[in-house]
N, C-alpha and C positions, 0 to 999 in steps of 0.2 A: 840212501834209501829215500824215496819220495813218498808222497801220499798214496800213489797208485802203482808205482813201479820200483823195482830194485835193479840198479845198474851195476854190472861187474866189469872191471877192466881186467883183461887177461894178459898175462906176461909171457912172452916168448922166452923159454928157458935158455935157448941158445944165444939170443942177442941181448937178453935182459931188458928188452923194451916192451912196453905195453902197446901192442899193436892191434888189439881187437877189443871190442866192447859188446857186451850182451846185456839184454834186459829181460826181466820176467815180471809178470804181474805180482804185486805184493801179496795178494791172496794165495798165491801158489808157493810163496817163499817160506821155507821153514827156518826161521832165524835160529832156533834153538840148536838144530843139528850143526849149523855152521859154527855157532858159538862153542858148542861142546868140543868140536874138533879143534878150534883155536885154543880152547882151554887146555886140552891135552898137550898141545904143542908148547903153550906158555909155561905149563908146569915143569917142563924139562929144563927151562931156563929160569926157574923161580929165584935162585940165588942171585942172578944177575939183574932180573927185572920183575920184582914182585908187584910193581904198580900195574904191569900189563895183566897179571893174573887178577888183581883186584878189579880192574876196569871190566874185564870179560865177565867176572862173577857178578858184578853189579848189573851188567846188561842181561845176563841170564836170569837174575832175580826179578828184573823188570818184565822180562818175557814170561817167566814162570815163577811166581812168588813162593811156590811150594818146592823149589829145587834145593833140597837139603845139601846136595853135593856142592852147589855153588856157595852156599853159606859156609860150609866146612872149608872149602878151598880158599875162600876169601879170608877166613880166620887164620889159616896156615900162612898165607901171604902177609897178612898184617903182623903175625908173629915174626916172620922173617925180617920185617922192617923194624921190629922192636916196639910196635904199637900194640902192646898187650891189652890195654883197656878196650880199644876198638875190636881186637881179636876176641875178647871175652863176649862182646855183644854179638859177633858173628857166630860164635859157638853156641850162645844162648838160642839164636834163631835156628841153628842146625838141630839142637836138642828139641826145640819146640816142634820142628818139622819131623824129626825121627828120634823120639826119646829112647828107642831100644838099640841104637847104634852105640856101642861102647866107645868107639873112637871119638865121637862127639864129646863125650864126658871126659875122656882122658886128655884130649887136647885142651879142653877148658881147665882141667885140673892143672895142667902145665902152666897155662897163662896165669892162673891164680897163684901158683907157686912163684912164678917170676916176679909178680908184684907183691909178694910176701903176704898174701891173703890166705895164710896157712890153714886156718880153721875151715874156710870155704873150700880150699883145695882138698882137705881131708874128707869133707862132706861129699864132694863131687866124686872123689876116688871111691868112697864107700858105696855110692850108688852103682858104680861099675862092678865092684866086688859082689854086691847083692844080686846083680843081673846074672852073673856066671863067674864064679871064682877062677875056674880053669881057663876060661877065655881071657880073663883079666891078666893072668900070668903069661899067657901066650902073647897077648898084645904087648906087654912090657918086655918080653924077650925079643920081639920083632923090632921094638923101638927103644933101644937102650938109652938114647939121649932123653927121651921122655921120662923113662924110669928114673934116671939120675936126678932130674929136676923135681919130680914128685917126691922121691926119697928124701931130698934135701928139706923140703917143706915139712914132711912127716917127722924128720929128725928134730927140726926146730920145735915142733909140737911136743915131741917126746921129752924134751928137756925142761920145758917150762909152761905147761898148759894144763887146763883141767881135763883134757882128753889124752893125757900122757899115757895112761894104761892102754887105751885103744891104739894109739900111735905105736907104742912099743910092741904090741902084739902084731900089728900089721908089718912092722919092720922085720920081726922074726919070721912071720909066715910067708910074706911076699918078697922080701928083699934079703932074706937070709942074714940078718944082722942081729 
C-alpha cells in the first residue's frame, strides 16, 4: 500500500505464479473487509500460527479502534501462545468496546484463572452470571475447556478464601459439584 494506491499481485491458481498486477486508489480500498476475510482464514489455523491472527487483529484495530471482534480474537490468539497477561489486556479492550458480550468476560476469566488471579476470575465470572445466568450456563456447555479452567479457579477459592461460600454456591449451581 502506498500513500495513494493499493497494488495487488494476482496469482494464477494453475501455475502458482503471480502474473498479473492491479492497483486501485487507496480512497476506494476497504482495508477492513480484506482484513476480516484474512482473519477468518487465519482463525482456522490458529493452533499452527497464532502470530498471524495477532498481526491481522492489530491491523484491524489500527483501521478500526472500536473493533471488539479484533480485540477478542487477538486475546484468543495470545492465550493460544500462553501469553495470558497480554491476553487479559486484549479482553479488557474487548470488554470496554462491548461490555454486554459474555464471551469477552468469560475469556478474561479463563486468563485470570490461568495466572491464578482467582479472586479476579470469580469477580469476572460473577459479572457474566449477573448478565444472564442461563446464557452463562449455555456458554459453559459450548466451551467445556473454558468451564474446566474457570471451575479450577473457583475450586481454589472455595478451599481457602474469604469468598469460599460464594465459590461453593457457584460450584453447586453452575458446575454441579
